[in-house]
Biotite code that builds the C-alpha atoms (Angstrom):
import biotite.structure as struc

atoms = struc.array([
    struc.Atom([276.362, -44.440, 227.927], chain_id="A", res_id=1, res_name="MET", atom_name="CA", element="C"),
    struc.Atom([277.875, -47.965, 226.533], chain_id="A", res_id=2, res_name="SER", atom_name="CA", element="C"),
    struc.Atom([281.543, -48.354, 225.372], chain_id="A", res_id=3, res_name="ASN", atom_name="CA", element="C"),
    struc.Atom([280.383, -48.846, 221.885], chain_id="A", res_id=4, res_name="PHE", atom_name="CA", element="C"),
    struc.Atom([278.221, -45.647, 221.769], chain_id="A", res_id=5, res_name="ALA", atom_name="CA", element="C"),
    struc.Atom([281.466, -43.788, 223.208], chain_id="A", res_id=6, res_name="ARG", atom_name="CA", element="C"),
    struc.Atom([283.878, -45.356, 220.753], chain_id="A", res_id=7, res_name="SER", atom_name="CA", element="C"),
    struc.Atom([281.474, -44.667, 218.053], chain_id="A", res_id=8, res_name="LYS", atom_name="CA", element="C"),
    struc.Atom([281.326, -40.987, 219.135], chain_id="A", res_id=9, res_name="GLY", atom_name="CA", element="C"),
    struc.Atom([285.287, -40.864, 219.005], chain_id="A", res_id=10, res_name="ASN", atom_name="CA", element="C"),
    struc.Atom([285.537, -42.402, 215.701], chain_id="A", res_id=11, res_name="LEU", atom_name="CA", element="C"),
    struc.Atom([282.978, -39.701, 214.215], chain_id="A", res_id=12, res_name="ASN", atom_name="CA", element="C"),
    struc.Atom([284.860, -36.831, 215.713], chain_id="A", res_id=13, res_name="ALA", atom_name="CA", element="C"),
    struc.Atom([287.863, -38.262, 214.124], chain_id="A", res_id=14, res_name="LEU", atom_name="CA", element="C"),
    struc.Atom([286.357, -38.609, 210.774], chain_id="A", res_id=15, res_name="GLY", atom_name="CA", element="C"),
    struc.Atom([287.655, -35.764, 208.974], chain_id="A", res_id=16, res_name="PRO", atom_name="CA", element="C"),
    struc.Atom([291.221, -36.273, 210.154], chain_id="A", res_id=17, res_name="VAL", atom_name="CA", element="C"),
    struc.Atom([291.023, -39.931, 209.060], chain_id="A", res_id=18, res_name="LEU", atom_name="CA", element="C"),
    struc.Atom([289.719, -38.878, 205.933], chain_id="A", res_id=19, res_name="PHE", atom_name="CA", element="C"),
    struc.Atom([292.362, -36.296, 205.400], chain_id="A", res_id=20, res_name="GLY", atom_name="CA", element="C"),
    struc.Atom([295.101, -38.629, 206.034], chain_id="A", res_id=21, res_name="VAL", atom_name="CA", element="C"),
    struc.Atom([293.523, -41.573, 204.456], chain_id="A", res_id=22, res_name="ALA", atom_name="CA", element="C"),
    struc.Atom([292.356, -40.150, 201.256], chain_id="A", res_id=23, res_name="PHE", atom_name="CA", element="C"),
    struc.Atom([293.159, -36.649, 200.832], chain_id="A", res_id=24, res_name="LEU", atom_name="CA", element="C"),
    struc.Atom([297.006, -37.145, 201.419], chain_id="A", res_id=25, res_name="ALA", atom_name="CA", element="C"),
    struc.Atom([297.683, -39.696, 198.624], chain_id="A", res_id=26, res_name="PRO", atom_name="CA", element="C"),
    struc.Atom([295.294, -37.743, 196.219], chain_id="A", res_id=27, res_name="LEU", atom_name="CA", element="C"),
    struc.Atom([297.422, -34.439, 196.952], chain_id="A", res_id=28, res_name="ILE", atom_name="CA", element="C"),
    struc.Atom([300.639, -36.689, 196.622], chain_id="A", res_id=29, res_name="ALA", atom_name="CA", element="C"),
    struc.Atom([299.536, -38.163, 193.059], chain_id="A", res_id=30, res_name="GLN", atom_name="CA", element="C"),
    struc.Atom([298.297, -34.997, 191.998], chain_id="A", res_id=31, res_name="SER", atom_name="CA", element="C"),
    struc.Atom([301.431, -33.118, 192.363], chain_id="A", res_id=32, res_name="PHE", atom_name="CA", element="C"),
    struc.Atom([303.625, -35.976, 190.791], chain_id="A", res_id=33, res_name="GLU", atom_name="CA", element="C"),
    struc.Atom([301.025, -36.398, 187.794], chain_id="A", res_id=34, res_name="ALA", atom_name="CA", element="C"),
    struc.Atom([301.191, -32.755, 186.983], chain_id="A", res_id=35, res_name="ALA", atom_name="CA", element="C"),
    struc.Atom([304.909, -32.740, 187.578], chain_id="A", res_id=36, res_name="SER", atom_name="CA", element="C"),
    struc.Atom([304.604, -29.559, 189.837], chain_id="A", res_id=37, res_name="LEU", atom_name="CA", element="C"),
    struc.Atom([307.523, -29.048, 192.319], chain_id="A", res_id=38, res_name="PRO", atom_name="CA", element="C"),
    struc.Atom([306.522, -29.824, 195.748], chain_id="A", res_id=39, res_name="VAL", atom_name="CA", element="C"),
    struc.Atom([307.019, -26.943, 198.570], chain_id="A", res_id=40, res_name="PRO", atom_name="CA", element="C"),
    struc.Atom([309.601, -26.784, 200.654], chain_id="A", res_id=41, res_name="LEU", atom_name="CA", element="C"),
    struc.Atom([311.616, -29.448, 198.819], chain_id="A", res_id=42, res_name="GLY", atom_name="CA", element="C"),
    struc.Atom([309.454, -32.508, 200.832], chain_id="A", res_id=43, res_name="LEU", atom_name="CA", element="C"),
    struc.Atom([308.564, -35.593, 198.999], chain_id="A", res_id=44, res_name="ASP", atom_name="CA", element="C"),
    struc.Atom([304.756, -35.340, 197.613], chain_id="A", res_id=45, res_name="PRO", atom_name="CA", element="C"),
    struc.Atom([303.665, -37.758, 200.298], chain_id="A", res_id=46, res_name="ILE", atom_name="CA", element="C"),
    struc.Atom([304.950, -35.901, 203.277], chain_id="A", res_id=47, res_name="THR", atom_name="CA", element="C"),
    struc.Atom([303.381, -32.682, 201.775], chain_id="A", res_id=48, res_name="PHE", atom_name="CA", element="C"),
    struc.Atom([300.286, -34.470, 201.243], chain_id="A", res_id=49, res_name="GLY", atom_name="CA", element="C"),
    struc.Atom([299.965, -36.059, 204.787], chain_id="A", res_id=50, res_name="LEU", atom_name="CA", element="C"),
    struc.Atom([300.940, -32.420, 206.190], chain_id="A", res_id=51, res_name="ALA", atom_name="CA", element="C"),
    struc.Atom([298.022, -30.716, 203.931], chain_id="A", res_id=52, res_name="LEU", atom_name="CA", element="C"),
    struc.Atom([295.389, -33.536, 204.631], chain_id="A", res_id=53, res_name="GLY", atom_name="CA", element="C"),
    struc.Atom([296.318, -33.767, 208.251], chain_id="A", res_id=54, res_name="LEU", atom_name="CA", element="C"),
    struc.Atom([296.000, -30.150, 208.370], chain_id="A", res_id=55, res_name="SER", atom_name="CA", element="C"),
    struc.Atom([292.526, -29.884, 206.488], chain_id="A", res_id=56, res_name="LEU", atom_name="CA", element="C"),
    struc.Atom([291.272, -32.673, 208.443], chain_id="A", res_id=57, res_name="GLY", atom_name="CA", element="C"),
    struc.Atom([292.040, -30.895, 211.932], chain_id="A", res_id=58, res_name="VAL", atom_name="CA", element="C"),
    struc.Atom([290.381, -27.667, 210.749], chain_id="A", res_id=59, res_name="ILE", atom_name="CA", element="C"),
    struc.Atom([287.441, -29.608, 209.572], chain_id="A", res_id=60, res_name="ALA", atom_name="CA", element="C"),
    struc.Atom([287.141, -31.268, 212.835], chain_id="A", res_id=61, res_name="SER", atom_name="CA", element="C"),
    struc.Atom([287.545, -28.378, 214.763], chain_id="A", res_id=62, res_name="LEU", atom_name="CA", element="C"),
    struc.Atom([284.774, -26.423, 212.575], chain_id="A", res_id=63, res_name="ARG", atom_name="CA", element="C"),
    struc.Atom([282.607, -29.331, 212.314], chain_id="A", res_id=64, res_name="GLY", atom_name="CA", element="C"),
    struc.Atom([282.400, -28.897, 208.450], chain_id="A", res_id=65, res_name="ARG", atom_name="CA", element="C"),
    struc.Atom([284.664, -29.010, 205.432], chain_id="A", res_id=66, res_name="TRP", atom_name="CA", element="C"),
    struc.Atom([283.288, -25.880, 203.800], chain_id="A", res_id=67, res_name="ILE", atom_name="CA", element="C"),
])
């Protein structure tokens, strides 16, 4: 297997995690700020968004699907 194919396989495996961190985390943080909702545990909105987005991405990566 070539290095390109191996790296593409690794990138596909990390896809849900990257999506969770790069897209969902800021979306979650902005949603909490826009709705003026209190963030659980007194965290910053982006910290909570990163934790939740990373968790959802890891779960999706392990299960192989989002739903």
